[in-house]
TORTI-853940 format. One record per atom (N, C-alpha, C): x, y, z. Coordinates in pm, whole numbers, plus 50000, padded with zeros to 5 digits. Layout:
BEGIN
XYZ/...
END
This chain:
BEGIN
450679337330212/450819346330133/450989359530249/451419373630232/451259381930287/449879385930266/449629394030392/448289400030375/448049407630328/447039417830307/446829425030207/445869435630268/445649447730252/445719459130342/444099458130406/442989447130328/441869447130403/441699436430481/442719427630520/443149420730650/442739420530745/442599415430860/442749426230980/444089421731028/444229437431085/445449441631183/445899429431232/447379427431317/447339424331457/447059436631530/446939431031653/446719438031749/448229440431827/448619445531936/450229450032032/449829436932095/448639434532153/448509421932243/448379406132201/448209412332022/448319397231972/450149389531919/450599403931930/452229404831848/453099393431960/453239381731889/454009374132023/455389380131991/456349393631973/457709394631919/457649401932040/458759402832103/459399414232204/460469422632063/460169434132138/460139447232041/462589446432062/463049441431949/464209444331962/465369452232034/465849447732110/466889463832225/467949460032150/468409471032126/469829474132018/470559473332146/470569475632303/471709480332321/471979465732405/471169458032422/471469441232425/472069434532323/471709438732185/472479433532086/474329437432100/474389450732121/475419458932137/476639454132239/475969453832314/476569447532432/477029437532436/476669423232394/476899413532281/477749416432263/478029424532121/479099424732056/480369427932092/479879438732217/481239446432259/481799434432365/481149429632438/481759417532502/482689406432445/482129402832294/482209393932237/483879395632203/484199410132177/484949416132100/486259419932162/486119423432339/486899419432414/487529408232413/486729398132443/487089387532435/488549380332368/487599382932215/488489380032112/490179390432101/489589398632186/491609410532167/492359399532316/491219397232378/492039392632521/492679374832465/492619375332348/492859358332347/494649356932348/495019350732380/496299345032318/496999336332218/497399345832112/497899339431994/499369337731996/499589323531913/500989315131989/501539319531861/502999327131876/503919330731793/503309339031699/502639346031725/502219360531644/501499371431746/501489383831681/501139397131742/499599395531812/499199401831939/497589403431952/497719412731891/496279407431753/495519420731721/495209428831749/496069445931702/494919458631759/494109454531706/492869457131739/491289460231722/490639473931809/489929483131697/489039493331733/488209494631661/487319503431717/485619505631620/486159521531584/485159523731476/485439538831369/484309542131455/484049551231545/483059555531642/482119563231590/482409569431469/481159576031371/480659568731300/481049554931254/480099545331194/479489537631239/480219538431381/478899523131494/478049531731522/478399547431548/476699554331602/475709554931498/476189550831375/475909550031239/475089537931238/475729528631258/475309510131260/473969509731340/474069518231488/473119520131552/472329520031570/472249533231488/470729541231468/470169535731355/470559530031279/469829521931158/469479509131254/470239503831240/469609493931359/468449496931444/468549503531522/466919508931604/465919510231500/466549519531368/464819523131289/465159513231260/465879503331233/465319491531086/464139484331174/464989477931349/464129474131415/462469477231406/462489489231455/461559498631500/460229494931378/461219498531263/460379496131147/459989480331140/460979476331157/460029457731164/459429452631260/459019459131415/458029459231508/457069463831445/457019475331381/455729480631333/454759477631260/455929469631146/455619458730974/454559449231079/455579442431195/454559428331251/453329428931266/452879445631335/451519446931381/450859449531278/450659447631151/449889448031067/449709436830931/450909432830945/451229420730856/452409413630853/452569402230793/453849394530831/454959403330756/456199404130787/457639409430714/457819405530550/458219409830434/458439403530347/459839403530313/460439389030312/461749386930336/462049379930191/462929390830147/463709386630043/465539376630046/464759365030086/465889355530084/465349342030048/466649335730000/465499325329901/465799313530026/466169315330159/466359307330210/465079303130301/463929316330238/463139321630373/461569321830284/461859315530153/460839316730061/459849303330032/458519305830027/457839299129990/455949300730090/455329293330065/453759298530156/453809301830304/454489287430317/454849279730473/455609293430571/456389298830465/457369311030581/456489324130589/456059327130446/454989338330462/453809342530513/453229324530538/451979329130597/452159325130737/453669321830784/453389317230966/454019328430994/453359339631112/454009356431109/455499350831201/455309337131276/456439338331372/457859331131304/457609328431190/458439323731135/458819335531038/458249345930950/458559351530886/459139366130956/458459368531088/459509374731153/461219371631210/460739359931243/462119356031308/463609355931218/462969355431070/463629354830950/464319366530939/463729380730969/463699386330908/464539393031020/464229393231144/465359395631284/466099391631251/466779381531194/467769372931146/468719381931063/467819385030978/468829394130874/468599406330862/468359412130975/468929426631002/469759424031106/469459410931251/470899412231303/472239409831231/472079397731072/473149394031010/474029408930911/473169416630895/473859426330812/473899436430932/473259439730994/473779449031139/475459443231185/475419430631173/477489424031178/478139424131126/477629422130988/478509425230894/479059438630872/478089449330892/478349459730908/479179466130979/479319458131102/480599462331236/481439458631196/481479445231099/482809444031072/483729453630952/483159463030849/483579470330843/483809482030895/483239484731039/483659497431101/484769495631203/485279481931169/486459478631250/488109488931186/488559485831296/490189494131266/491209481831292/491579476331209/492419465231255/493149460831129/494509455331111/495199451231024/494039440830933/494329442830753/493709440530617/493669422730711/494439412030742/494029396230747/493119400230909/493249403430970/492539402131095/490869407031102/490989419730980/489729423130953/488639410430847/489669410930786/488869396030695/488849382530793/489379376530912/489189364830908/487949368131067/487709382531090/486939384531177/485699385931080/485259389131002/484389392430859/484109374230843/484869365430792/484559352330755/484009348530910/484739348831032/484029339831142/482339350531145/481969358331117/481069368031155/480009359431043/480549356530887/479579349030781/479779333030840/480759326630940/479989313430932/478899314731013/479419324531156/478429322031279/476849326431160/476739336231088/475369336531047/474889330930991/475879324830863/475089315130826/474819299030877/475169297330981/475129287731141/473889287931153/473049300231230/472599303231301/471709301631235/470799304631093/469339311631007/468719303831074/467349305031076/466189298831159/466409290731035/466309287430927/465589277530825/467209265230876/467999268730952/468779251730980/468359245731071/467259250431206/466569246631302/465039243331270/464839229431293/463549221831278/462659231231328/463249237931455/461799241831566/461259257731496/462459262931389/461909271931319/461879276531203/462199260831131/461909259830965/460689259430984/459699271030955/458079269130876/457969256230768/458719257630667/458419244630523/458689233130597/460049232430669/460169216030717/458439213030807/458449221630934/457489212730996/455589215330890/455969223130791/454439218630744/455269200230630/455909202530592/456079192030528/456519179330620/456419182930706/456069166130826/454449165830836/453889176830893/452399173030856/452129165430718/452109175030616/451609167130487/451629153330468/452939148430528/453699133930496/453719121930588/452719131730708/452399126830806/453499120730910/454619126830895/455489122830974/456819114730895/456989108530744/457149103130672/458849111530621/458579127630642/459899128330578/460389132830702/460099133830802/461009133130939/461539117430932/461019111130908/461699099830930/462779095130861/462259100830710/463799099730581/464669110830639/464669117530714/465499130830715/466439124930867/466099116530953/467249108231027/467369093130963/467079089630823/467899080530778/468919089030692/468779100930629/469519110530589/470989111830683/470569116830763/471779118730892/472699107430921/472329095830918/472699085530969/473459080130838/472969083230740/473399072430613/475039085130585/474629097330630/475599108930605/476809109530708/476169100730841/477369103030949/478219085830913/477699076730891/478479070930858/479349070030718/478809077230644/480199081530525/480699089230546/480929097730657/481799109030691/481809121830632/480349124630499/480149139030514/479009139430450/478919155530421/476929156930384/476789154630244/475899145530220/475719144230097/474979155930003/476089158629888/475159169829804/474519164929693/474529150229668/473749144629505/473999128029588/472619122329482/472599110229501/473829101929457/474529097629553/476379093729529/475969083229426/474639074229479/474299062229405/474139056929284/473689070729257/473709073029101/474559071529030/476089073229076/477029071829000/478329065229016/478589060628925/480329054628935/480929053828821/482289059028917/483399061228784/483569051628690/483949053528563/484169047328463/482669039628425/481879041828471/480639038028417/479459050428317/479739061428406/478579073828428/479339084428435/480339083928495/481479098228503/482919088728470/483879098828363/485149101328364/485029083728243/484239084228142/483869074128022/484579079627935/485389091627885/486189087627738/487109078127758/486619070527618/487659060827615/489339060627614/489819055727666/491439054427653/492089042927717/493379042027760/494629029827818/494769035627919/495269034028012/496449033428124/497959030628034/498439039227984/499889035027965/501309037128032/501169040528183/501889044528277/501779042928400/502029040828503/502009040728642/503319038628677/503369048928841/504179048728911/503309049029063/503969052229171/503329053629286/503109066029331/503049074829206/502249092929231/501299088029097/501269083429009/500299084528902/499999077228824/498939076828793/498989067128641/498699077328536/499449070728410/498789084428287/497919075428196/497029084228151/495939077328041/495969088227897/496119077627852/496409077527694/494789077527633/494559090927584/493229091927509/493029083427364/491629076127339/491799069327214/491139079727105/491579084527010/491659094226924/490339092926869/489449105426830/487979101426772/488159103426636/489489112826586/489619116826409/490589107726353/490599108526217/491599099026164/492839106526165/493149118226214/494199127826203/494179135026355/495819136026393/495519142726541/497029153426475/497219161126622/497819170526569/499129162426619/500659165626534/501759159326575/502039165626707/502079173326800/502449178726929/501419175226991/501849157527135/500699160027203/500229166927322/499399163527362/498299178127436/498549169627602/499059173227710/499259164627865/498699173627955/497449167927957/496719179428101/497199174128256/497339179528346/497869180528487/497109183728548/495909179128620/494829186428707/495149185028870/494819190528945/495199192829065/495339177329154/496319175829218/495989167429318/495759164029428/494659174829467/494059175329579/492469171329526/492579165929432/491009162729383/491329156129289/489879140829230/490219135929079/490139142428944/491199141228858/491209140428783/489689146728647/488949132728735/487709133528655/487119145728657/487019159228703/486439167028687/486189173728526/487219170228466/487749177228376/487379164428252/486749155228281/485809143328215/484569135528318/483769144628321/482619139428352/481439131028301/481099138928226/479949129628143/480139138527977/480149129527889/480439130827735/479739145827717/478659151027785/478399163727704/479229178127792/479849174727870/480359184827971/481969177827963/482399170527902/483829167227938/484379175227821/485659181127900/487089187727835/487869178827781/487939168727822/488819153327783/488559154427639/486839147827630/486249145927507/486219156727365/486119165927469/486269177727369/487709178827299/488609178227392/489779179927315/490589169027254/489679157727245/490359146327182/489399148827051/488079153427035/487769157626905/487849172426841/489029174526894/489579188026813/490869185926759/490979170726779/492189165626718/493529161626760/493289164326929/494259169427012/494939150527029/495879149827051/496889133827084/496569137227258/495439132627316/495869135727483/495909124227573/496789131927665/497029125527797/496549133827922/496169121228011/496049131928139/496969126928248/497489129828400/497429126328488/496819122128560/496419108728641/495229105228728/496329102328829/496319109828923/497179110629043/496399098829174/497599093129233/497439084529340/496409094129442/495789085129470/495279087129629/496119081929730/497099089929824/497849084729926/497509079530005/498089065430060/497999057830159/499349063430242/499629052630381/500809057530453/502399054330345/501939042830199/503219041930160/503759054930095/502949067030047/503509078430047/503499099130147/503579087830280/503059096130384/504459109130415/505659104830315/506829109330352/506839116930185/506139116730083/506179124429996/506589142829994/506899144129948/507139157629917/506779167529824/506709180129798/506839190129639/507679184529563/508739182929540/509969176829466/509619164829406/509009156329517/508609142829445/507459143829307/506119153629378/505139157329265/506029162229177/507299173729186/507559177129058/507799170428938/508909162729010/510159150628962/509399140528912/508779134729027/508079119528943/506729119028941/505979135028941/505059136128875/504619146428709/505099158328728/504279164128622/505869164228513/507009161228629/508089157428456/508389146228439/507769139728511/508079122828473/506839119328387/505439124028373/504599124728309/505059132128105/505799144528172/506069152528035/507229140127960/508009130428023/508879129827968/508599112527883/507259105527969/506449094727905/506149098227754/505129115827768/504519115227670/504859116427559/506059124527543/507299124727475/507789113327387/507749104527478/508359092327430/507299084627367/506349085127431/505209073027366/505139082727261/504959095927220/504279098827079/505699104726978/506909102127072/508459101226949/508529112626935/508559127726956/508599137726971/509359147727034/509959157027030/510519165527136/509939171027192/508949174327206/508149185627254/506759184227321/505669185927369/504549184527352/504219197327438/502869196927433/501859208327518/501089204827637/501399214827732/500979210627907/499589220127912/498609212528011/497829221028049/498039220528253/497879231228291/497859229328468/496349235428499/495799227328568/494479235028595/494479239628777/494309247528808/494499249828985/495569247129016/496499237029138/496789236329194/498479223229097/497769219228994/498599209428877/498759223728750/498829234528797/498749246928756/499919250728829/500209253228932/501019255929001/502279247928961/502119232929007/502859219628999/503409225828809/502569225828744/503119229728614/504149235028629/504069252828643/504829259128686/505759259728757/505989252328815/507529242428907/507909236828808/507329229628749/508209218528615/508769226528519/508139235328470/509019243828393/509849253028438/509829261428526/511589260428587/512369256428656/512069246628689/513079234328691/513999229628563/512719225728407/513299226028368/514209236728273/513399248828269/514359261728241/515749261028328/515889259228432/516719255428498/518229247928468/517309229928382/517999221228341/518549220328223/517729230928119/517829235928008/517579227027910/515979225227904/515169213727927/513759220627875/513549220527659/512639227127603/511739219027603/511409203927691/509919199727662/509059197827652/508749212227675/506949220427681/507489227327587/506909227327465/506419236027415/505129247927383/504249249727471/503469260127522/502549252527684/502109264927717/501389256927845/500329269427890/499489258127942/498059263627946/497909265228090/496859277028188/497069276128340/495239279428310/495079270528428/493869273228458/493349276328565/492619289528584/492489292828748/494119284228830/494859290428788/496079288928860/497009300128932/497069300329074/497759309629125/499309304329136/500249316329057/501499315229091/502229326829146/501659336729144/501739343029275/500469348129364/501249344429506/500039344029603/499689358429649/500309372129674/499869385029666/498229386029697/497459375529618/496059375429621/495299365629632/495129358429692/495669345529751/493739340129762/493049351329811/491409348429773/491519346129903/490189340029949/489299338230083/490139328430190/490849314730095/491619310030176/492699313930288/493769328730261/494359334430278/493829336230439/492579335430499/492579340430594/492539327530734/493209318230703/493769302830752/495379306130777/495589310730683/497399316330705/497989321530735/498599318830840/500069330230936/501289317130983/502249324531037/502939315131068/503009304231157/501849307231315/501679299131351/500869287431330/499989286131197/499109276831180/500349270731086/501199277331012/502079268630881/502449259131038/503279265231079/504549262231239/503529247731298/502519249631293/501519239931329/501619226131265/501559230731121/501609220830967/502249210830999/503529221731013/504989210430973/505589203331103/504989208931205/504839198931337/504659187231321/503589196131297/502519176931233/502789165831204/503399173231080/503709165230983/505709159930904/506129167031106/507789165931090/508099147831030/507779139431073/508089129731037/506869121730954/506349128530870/505369121730806/503789122130839/503059118030745/501599113030780/501419119530652/499379123230665/498559126830566/497729135930590/497559146930532/496569155130549/495479150530428/493899149830541/492589140330536/491909150930403/491619142130282/491289145730222/489549154630229/489169146030335/487719152430398/487669158230447/489229167930540/488979177830588/489449189330494/490019183330393/489979199130304/489009199230236/487989189730218/487109190730188/485549198030255/486039194430379/485039204730458/485359220430473/486529223530419/487639236930432/486699242730287/486719235730193/486419241730048/484959244930057/483759234330156/483009236630120/482029248930205/482919250030352/482509262330424/483289275330342/483609272830232/483789284130214/482599294830148/481609283630132/480089287730041/479359282730126/478949284730294/478999274630378/476989273430323/476729286430286/475049286430257/474639278330107/475629277230075/475239268429904/475779248229917/476559255629989/477249238429949/477649233130142/476429238230215/476489232330375/475359234030424/474999242330449/473309244530514/472259234430468/472279244430280/471829240430241/471079226930233/472109218930256/471959202530179/471879196730400/471959204830493/471709200930588/469979204630640/469649215830564/468449215930554/467299206130438/467719202330322/467439193330234/467179179030293/468409175130333/468379161730348/467699157230521/468019166130609/467999163530715/466459167830775/465709179330717/465259184530820/463759180230735/464449183630587/463049182230450/463079165930458/463869157130453/463879142330429/463939142030243/464409150030247/464499146630052/466139143230017/466039138829903/467409135229858/467569142129726/468959146829778/469109152329633/469779153329530/469499159329401/469139156029278/470359148429235/470919142129119/471899139029102/472699150828984/473559150729055/474519161828979/476019156328958/476589158128851/478029150028834/479069154328884/478769170128893/479829178329007/480379179429076/478879174529176/478899173529287/479009158729360/479039150929300/479619137429330/481429141629318/481669146429202/483119146529190/483289155529336/482939165929355/483439175929484/483569168329624/482599154029606/482619147129768/483359140429729/484199135329625/485409124329596/487049128529649/486899124829803/487939135329802/489629125829798/490419133129815/491599129329820/492309134229918/493589124029945/494629127830103/495689133930016/496249139130075/497809143030047/498829143230193/500179141030095/501069132530212/501099148430246/501659146430399/501809160930489/502869172130450/504069157130408/505079173330421/505589183230320/504149175630208/504169181530050/502839193030104/502159188430144/500999197530207/501749210730295/502279205530336/503009212430492/504189225330377/504969223630247/505729231230189/505109236130131/503939237330085/503079243629977/502639253430065/502189256530144/501829264230246/502509273830318/503569266330313/504909281030319/505629285030219/505549277530104/506239287129993/505319291029907/504039291129920/503499295329819/502279309629921/501149297430030/500199313830044/501009319730151/501779316230258/502389320130326/504019332730312/504809326230256/505939331030172/505959337330046/505169329029996/504929334829827/506309334129740/506879323729790/508269321929776/508499316329606/506999311929564/507599306629396/508189321729280/507309335429310/507959345229238/509069352029263/510149346929381/511169354929409/512319348629360/513079351629259/513729345729172/515229342129306/515349324329307/515949321629376/515669313529522/515039321129522/514299317829655/513789299129711/513129300829599/512799285829614/513579275029529/513609265129614/514909254929539/513659241029529/513759237429390/512669224529388/513659214029345/513289204429353/514169189729269/515759193229255/515939201829353/518049206829376/518369216629291/517509225829250/517529239629168/517219249729228/518039261129238/516969274129298/515809277529123/514919282029173/513949284629081/513939301628999/513359303428873/513419317128898/512149315428736/511209321028794/510089316228716/510539331028593/511159341128594/511419347628475/512189339228388/512519325428446/512949318328283/512529308428211/511129314728247/509959306028184/509479314728095/509859309127939/509829320727795/508569311427705/508159301527742/507139292527650/505909300627600/505009303827524/503829308527534/502519303727625/501999309827665/501099306227793/499719311627761/498659300927745/497519309427747/496729307127877/496529316127960/495979324628110/494429321128086/494019314028176/492189311628202/491899316228358/491239328728361/490559329028470/489289331428517/488599330028612/487339332228643/486859342628704/486259354828629/485489366428722/484919365128835/484669354828924/483619349729031/484189342029124/485589339829075/486499327429146/486719329829291/486039322429380/486559329229517/488049315729571/488139311229495/489359305429542/490919309829493/490439310729353/492119318729294/491539332429222/491059345329325/490659358129245/491119361029107/490499370829018/490579371128933/491849381528924/492199385829052/493689395128995/494419383329024/494529376129079/495109362229136/495639356228994/494659357428906/494739345028821/495529360028680/495369369428657/495459373928567/497519376428613/497819379528765/498779379128795/499979376228734/499469363228653/500719357228618/501179362828467/500449369528407/500549381728313/501779390728328/502329389628436/502829395528494/504409386228508/503979378228531/505379366828553/505979363928435/505359356228327/505789345228249/506469358928117/507309354428075/508099365427994/507589362527879/507399351227758/506869347727629/506039354027622/505599346827483/504119353927471/502709347127531/502309354627591/500949356427649/499439360327599/498349347627597/497239353727590/496289349527721/495769361927755/494409359427861/492879361927809/492619351427921/490849351627890/490289346827992/489169359328073/488449356528140/486929346728112/487269338928172/485349338328225/484739340528303/483029342828273/482019341128357/482179328028479/481419333328576/480879320528695/482259319528733/482479309128847/483509306828972/484269295928887/484889290429039/486089280528983/486029271628925/484929261128925/484409254928837/483649251128756/482479261628801/481199263828685/482019271728500/483419281028584/483909290328469/484459278628355/485129273128443/486119261428323/485189253828300/484509241328325/483549231328267/482489241028183/482699246028116/482029252428046/481899247927901/481039238227797/481479234127691/480699245327576/481159244227472/480189256127379/478729252127346/478589237027310/477169233927297/476149236627367/476669244427551/475969248327607/475469260927569/475939268827520/475629280927467/475539290027646/475939289727729/476199293627895/477699305727869/477639311027956/478379327928010/479169329127916/479789343827934/480439348827829/482309343927867/482649351827836/484379357727838/484899363727773/485689372627821/486419388027752/487509381227720/488029394027616/489269391827572/489719401627552/490999408927599/491569420527595/492559420727428/493349432427457/494259437427323/495519423827305/495639426327233/497259417027198/498569419627263/498579409327340/500249412927391/500029422627467/499159430327576/498769444827593/498189438027793/499039440927839/498949434128004/499379443428060/498729453928098/498509462728248/498569456728362/498939464128462/499329453928604/498389456628672/497179462528626/495969462128686/494869449728610/493919441628720/493209437128603/492209443828578/491879451028693/491039464028617/490759471228523/491809473328529/492749482828407/491959477128227/492959461028301/492769449228132/490979450628106/490199444928255/489029447728182/488229456928139/488909465628214/487319483628132/488029479927956/489369473327914/489539473427763/489319463027717/488689451727827/488099438927696/487209439527658/486739427627563/485699424827481/484789416327515/483689414727530/483179408527594/482469394727469/482659383227464/482179377727375/481469361227438/479959363527335/478799353527377/479719337427399/478939329027543/479539313227506/481219310527569/481159300927553/482549295927645/484249296527559/485069300227667/486009304527600/486819291827530/486089278627561/486819263927499/487229267527331/486079273827290/486989277427141/488179288227102/488459297027170/489419309527148/490139296127176/489989293427311/491699282427344/491749271427238/490639265227166/491269255927120/491869259426935/491419274726878/492429280026786/493639286426826/493989287326988/495059290426975/496169276427037/495489260827100/496189254127107/496879252126990/495889250826918/496349244826760/497129248926646/497169262626707/498809270826628/500439267026725/499379261526846/501149252826886/501089239226886/500629232526776/500449221826799/501069215026666/501389223326590/502079213926444/501099209926324/501439201626231/500559195126113/499659185926225/498919182526116/498139170826139/498839156326081/498789146126183/499409135826083/498199124326146/498509110126097/497689101426113/497429097426267/496529097126299/496249087826450/496619079426460/497079074926628/498059057526649/496769051926642/497339040726569/496599025026557/495969023526701/497049024426797/496859015526943/497769026527048/497129024927168/498079032127203/499099029827303/499939035727330/501549031227421/502179032227295/503599029227310/504139024527250/505489018927366/506079011027217/507769008127247/507249001427389/508259002427523/507648995927681/506599001427719/506059015227653/505329015327741/503669006627672/503578998127767/502468989227700/501228996427770/499668989727718/498408990027759/498478984627945/498118991628028/498088984628175/496708979428186/495548990628190/494268990028170/493858996428111/492398990428104/491339010127992/491329015728122/490939027628051/491069042028146/489389039728234/489009046928317/490099053228373/490899050028467/491129034128498/492559032128533/492139029828701/492499026728808/492199016728934/492699031729026/493669041729032/494329047629143/492809059229118/492069061629037/491309068429035/489869071429149/490129050829143/488689047029209/488989047529356/489919046429364/490409046229554/489839059629612/489189049729712/488779063429807/489099069029933/489099082929960/490399085930079/489659082130175/
END
């Protein structure tokens, strides 16, 4: 614990730490900046970078003052560090560890301040800031056994057992190809995740269609289809009974179907976005209609599944097909103007590289994509587990969501390359007639169905302003709801948990700015699911007797849910 004032202070001769020299620090930064400016960037202009000299001088002044304070503090007591990575008695009682942590935090704070002092275009500044964040996260003293006081103490307390276990964990993760975020041995798809009772009633090379067994005597006559993202397994919407969105829908009396995407192998390495829309989303809509023997269905798209549903609706509108009565979009990008942190990776050179890579087909590795998403939050989703698994020799706790997060899915290369260019790079979906999908130029202005749009306030993948932007695109009746938390936790928020608020604005009022909308919105305690249930009920018609068996006519039961496709590993 930190020393009290009665404890004997360090003397100058006892202090093992050299006084930080800001001039050396700044010299290193300037050299790195000059190297960056001299880089040759193919097919793009070299970014013009300079510093705001007044801000830079202020940063240097603040750094010297804080470094001097840190040095003086080190003479009388161990620095107090307010960061969860360096909390605990082992850090607080070790002067070398506490000083290294405090100095690291000071350097990180200064580097981040310097990124704000840059004069550069927005994308270059965002990229530099992202690079500094990654470098800072990777070089934290907690990530290294030689500097992690807590890991060292555990080695002593366990007589080396934690070190042995850490090496075993490292070898295990190297063999499986990713860092373990949870004890994956405790989960099995179909046994304790993806357990809602149902049957596979259709399949093609792109997806299996699951029809869930009703849990109520009557169901709404308009069936309900969920289209999850194809970059992940569908069971994020059906983890365990207590947090399953699918089970919740079934229990509300909705006749529920879901798309379970295939995990592409070489047989789909030529597949395109057109294929996923025509043979995926549109085919699923058609099959659900035929099984339920109805003219229209309700549909929901989550994340990329929402972008795909938008494409399907635009194609249907061009074909004068009104098979979808209403649509729900969960954390979905349609207008990619504000596309969040992923935008730092996207430019013409990067997209051309991917297009060339997949010109003759191929697969985009699911593990590569999973790693990219993990490094968007490196401290929480990477280095936290490096420290726990390898330095401390711990087994991460059981967590269904993180098991799903590690269950990667490949993508066909051509489909992935088309998506990059027409969404993140050129934002073609919102330009009438610019994008041609399934043989027809699309115009999102022709989508007139009622829509429910949900966005998460702290979402770093689909920022809240990006979710809200869809209110400016769809021309039918709209409802927008904002939930607390992030991309996944905000969505998977069952009412029974009593967690997280949601916000609802004035009826049919959607100003251009999400900030303006938020100022006028009303906060409601708990999950947004109940509000959505009321909305979907209004779109779902009268109650009819629940079907006695899954499928209908030529759509026979193929196998029980969750089916084969979801069990295929990348």
